[in-house]
VOBA-1610 file (N, C-alpha, C; in pm, whole numbers, padded with zeros to 5 digits, always signed):
BEGIN
Met-02203+01794+00720Met-02125+01864+00818Met-01976+01837+00793Glu-01899+01941+00792Glu-01756+01932+00770Glu-01685+01892+00900Thr-01616+01778+00894Thr-01537+01736+01010Thr-01395+01789+00992Ser-01316+01784+01097Ser-01178+01831+01086Ser-01100+01745+00986Glu-01136+01616+00977Glu-01071+01530+00878Glu-01104+01574+00737Asn-01231+01604+00711Asn-01272+01649+00578Asn-01204+01780+00540Ile-01190+01869+00636Ile-01122+01997+00611Ile-00975+01972+00578Ser-00912+01883+00654Ser-00771+01851+00629Ser-00753+01783+00494Val-00845+01696+00456Val-00838+01631+00324Val-00848+01736+00215Gly-00940+01830+00229Gly-00955+01937+00131Gly-00828+02020+00119Arg-00767+02051+00231Arg-00642+02126+00230Arg-00530+02045+00164Ala-00525+01915+00195Ala-00423+01829+00134Ala-00444+01819-00017Gln-00570+01814-00060Gln-00599+01809-00203Gln-00560+01939-00272Ser-00556+02047-00195Ser-00513+02176-00250Ser-00362+02191-00248Gly-00292+02089-00199Gly-00147+02090-00203Gly-00078+02112-00070Ser-00152+02115+00038Ser-00091+02138+00169Ser-00025+02010+00221Glu+00108+02011+00222Glu+00181+01896+00277Glu+00160+01886+00427Glu+00144+02000+00492Glu+00119+02001+00637Glu-00012+01931+00670Ala-00115+01957+00591Ala-00245+01893+00614Ala-00235+01742+00592Phe-00162+01702+00489Phe-00145+01559+00465Phe-00068+01494+00579Ala+00037+01561+00624Ala+00116+01507+00736Ala+00030+01490+00861Gln-00059+01585+00881Gln-00152+01577+00995Gln-00244+01456+00982Leu-00298+01437+00864Leu-00385+01322+00839Leu-00309+01191+00856Ala-00190+01184+00799Ala-00110+01062+00805Ala-00070+01028+00948Ser-00038+01131+01026Ser+00008+01105+01163Ser-00102+01043+01249Arg-00227+01068+01213Arg-00339+01009+01287Arg-00349+00858+01263Cys-00300+00813+01147Cys-00314+00672+01109Cys-00182+00596+01113Tyr-00073+00666+01135Tyr+00061+00608+01127Tyr+00075+00479+01207Ser+00041+00486+01335Ser+00057+00372+01424Ser-00030+00254+01381Gln-00152+00282+01345Gln-00247+00177+01305Gln-00199+00106+01179Ile-00149+00181+01083Ile-00100+00121+00958Ile+00024+00037+00985Tyr+00115+00091+01066Tyr+00237+00018+01097Tyr+00204-00114+01168Lys+00119-00109+01268Lys+00084-00230+01343Lys+00017-00335+01255Cys-00073-00290+01171Cys-00142-00382+01079Cys-00041-00445+00982Ser+00047-00363+00928Ser+00150-00411+00835Ser+00243-00510+00904Leu+00282-00479+01026Leu+00372-00567+01101Leu+00307-00702+01130Arg+00179-00699+01167Arg+00108-00826+01193Arg+00107-00913+01067Met+00088-00851+00953Met+00076-00929+00830Met+00212-00966+00770Leu+00308-00875+00777Leu+00438-00899+00714Leu+00541-00961+00809Gln+00521-00944+00938Gln+00601-01007+01044Gln+00745-00958+01056Lys+00784-00858+00981Lys+00919-00803+00993Lys+00909-00651+01004Pro+00972-00593+01106Pro+00964-00447+01124Pro+01006-00367+01002Gln+01113-00409+00935Gln+01160-00334+00818Gln+01058-00339+00705Asp+00996-00455+00685Asp+00893-00468+00581Asp+00771-00382+00614Ala+00736-00378+00743Ala+00622-00295+00786Ala+00652-00147+00764Glu+00774-00105+00795Glu+00814+00035+00772Glu+00813+00069+00624Asp+00865-00024+00542Asp+00863-00002+00397Asp+00720+00010+00345Asn+00632-00077+00394Asn+00493-00072+00352Asn+00428+00060+00392Leu+00454+00103+00514Leu+00400+00231+00562Leu+00445+00345+00473Gln+00574+00349+00442Gln+00627+00455+00357Gln+00565+00452+00217Asn+00553+00333+00159Asn+00494+00320+00026Asn+00347+00362+00025Val+00275+00324+00130Val+00133+00360+00140Val+00116+00511+00149Leu+00196+00575+00232Leu+00185+00721+00248Leu+00222+00792+00118Leu+00325+00745+00051Leu+00365+00807-00076Leu+00257+00789-00182Gln+00204+00668-00193Gln+00098+00641-00290Gln-00026+00725-00261Thr-00063+00735-00135Thr-00180+00812-00096Thr-00160+00960-00123Phe-00040+01009-00094Phe-00010+01150-00120Phe-00019+01181-00269Arg+00035+01094-00351Arg+00033+01115-00497Arg-00109+01111-00553Asn-00197+01033-00489Asn-00332+01014-00542Asn-00440+01081-00457Ile-00402+01178-00377Ile-00497+01241-00284Ile-00615+01305-00358Asn-00592+01353-00479Asn-00700+01419-00553Asn-00801+01323-00613Ser-00770+01194-00614Ser-00866+01097-00668Ser-00970+01057-00564Ser-00955+01108-00444Ser-01049+01076-00337Ser-01184+01140-00363Glu-01288+01060-00352Glu-01424+01110-00372Glu-01490+01151-00242Gly-01428+01117-00132Gly-01482+01155-00002Gly-01600+01073+00044Lys-01619+00954-00013Lys-01732+00869+00026Lys-01705+00796+00157Ser-01579+00784+00195Ser-01545+00721+00322Ser-01438+00805+00391Gln-01416+00775+00517Gln-01317+00852+00591Gln-01179+00829+00533Phe-01095+00929+00547Phe-00958+00920+00498Phe-00886+00803+00564Ser-00905+00787+00693Ser-00837+00678+00766Ser-00880+00542+00713Thr-01005+00527+00675Thr-01054+00402+00619Thr-00989+00375+00484Arg-00983+00478+00400Arg-00919+00462+00269Arg-00771+00429+00284Leu-00704+00494+00378Leu-00561+00472+00400Leu-00536+00327+00446Met-00619+00276+00534Met-00604+00137+00578Met-00629+00039+00464Arg-00725+00071+00378Arg-00751-00016+00263Arg-00630-00021+00170Val-00568+00094+00146Val-00447+00099+00063Val-00336+00018+00129Ala-00323+00031+00261Ala-00219-00042+00334Ala-00238-00193+00323Ile-00359-00239+00341Ile-00387-00383+00333Ile-00365-00434+00190Asn-00409-00359+00092Asn-00386-00398-00047Asn-00237-00405-00079Ala-00159-00311-00025Ala-00014-00311-00048Ala+00050-00435+00014Val+00005-00473+00133Val+00057-00594+00198Val+00023-00717+00115Val-00100-00726+00071Val-00142-00841-00011Val-00059-00847-00138Phe-00036-00734-00201Phe+00046-00729-00321Phe+00188-00775-00291Thr+00245-00728-00180Thr+00379-00767-00140Thr+00386-00917-00115Leu+00290-00969-00041Leu+00290-01112-00011Leu+00270-01196-00137Ser+00187-01151-00229Ser+00166-01228-00353Ser+00294-01227-00436Gly+00369-01119-00432Gly+00498-01114-00502Gly+00598-01209-00440Leu+00596-01222-00309Leu+00686-01316-00242Leu+00650-01459-00277Ile+00522-01487-00289Ile+00478-01622-00326Ile+00526-01655-00467Val+00514-01559-00559Val+00562-01581-00696Val+00712-01603-00696Leu+00785-01526-00613Leu+00930-01541-00604Leu+00967-01681-00556Val+00899-01732-00458Val+00926-01866-00406Val+00897-01969-00513Ile+00786-01955-00583Ile+00750-02050-00689Ile+00857-02047-00799Cys+00899-01928-00838Cys+01000-01917-00943Cys+01134-01973-00898Thr+01165-01963-00771Thr+01290-02018-00719Thr+01292-02170-00737Trp+01177-02232-00722Trp+01168-02377-00735Trp+01155-02423-00880Ala+01121-02333-00969Ala+01100-02372-01109Ala+01234-02400-01177Asp+01231-02491-01274Asp+01356-02516-01347Asp+01373-02412-01456Ser+01487-02411-01521Ser+01520-02306-01618Ser+01425-02306-01737Thr+01375-02422-01779Thr+01280-02428-01891Thr+01151-02356-01855Glu+01103-02379-01734Glu+00980-02313-01689Glu+01002-02163-01677Leu+01116-02121-01624Leu+01145-01978-01612Leu+01154-01913-01749His+01214-01983-01845His+01223-01930-01981His+01084-01911-02041Ser+00994-02009-02020Ser+00858-01998-02070Ser+00783-01882-02004Leu+00804-01864-01872Leu+00740-01754-01803Leu+00789-01619-01857Ala+00918-01610-01882Ala+00975-01485-01931Ala+00917-01448-02067Gln+00879-01547-02145Gln+00821-01523-02277Gln+00670-01504-02271Gly+00612-01510-02150Gly+00469-01490-02135Gly+00386-01613-02160Asn+00450-01727-02171Asn+00377-01851-02195Asn+00345-01918-02062Lys+00261-02020-02071Lys+00236-02102-01953Lys+00358-02190-01931Phe+00359-02257-01815Phe+00472-02347-01789Phe+00491-02446-01900Ala+00616-02475-01928Ala+00649-02575-02031Ala+00608-02714-01981Ala+00572-02797-02074Ala+00531-02933-02038Ala+00650-03022-02017
//
């Protein structure tokens, strides 16, 4: 049975920006709130939301339709937050590393002994 979400996804896959905007608006608040809880800064949550929507729009045709659009969108949002947080952890580690260690990392090696 075709739900209104499935119809909108099909239209978005055919290039309808209006259909995508409709789908995104249904999940906007949920994605923002989830991002804010995890990232703890409103600007970071807004950036994550924007990146998630852009990534989802660019890859809308890769959807197989095995799960609801809202479920897939939330999964992308959570993965983006995890990626962002892991990058921040690497940044903190690199900040504490000395120049020899940073040089080794830049060359793709393990930390210098």
